[in-house]
Phi, psi and omega in degrees: 000150175284177178295130178254144177279166184303326179293316179296320178297316179298317178296319179296317179294321179295319179296318179294319179295318179297315179299318179295320178298313181295320177297317179297319178297315181297318180294317181295319179296319180294317180290325182294320182288334181067018186238131178285167179300316180297320179295319178296317178300315180297315179298317179294321179296315179296318179294320178297318179295320179296315180297314182297317182290342178280349180282157178293154179303324179296316179293321177299315180296319180296318179295316178299320180296314179300315181292322180291335177273000180081014181268070186292318181297319178296322178294319178298316177301317179299314179299320180294317181295318186281333187244341185079013179292157172283172183301313182298313182292322178295324177293322177298317178297315180297316179297317179299312182294322178297318176296321179298315180296319178296320180293324182283334178278337181283336184284000000 
């Protein structure tokens, strides 16, 4: 590297410190949960299936129609309205159901 002025050195040190902090947070969260990525995926898939199956058949059909038409945001809104789920959990349900629909049409 060429000679850096003190401001550039300070910015570089701040960027390295920030990257180290973010890496440490990600590592700590993963260790704290005690759950591997695969285990978390499995748990989320099972919960998404449970939530979807708890909906009325009419709501299930409406959600499937929205997802098959590519209206993912509308399907997420529907899941939130019907179940009271937060945005992240409703998106997980929508993604799970979309994968399920794609898998059943491919067969």
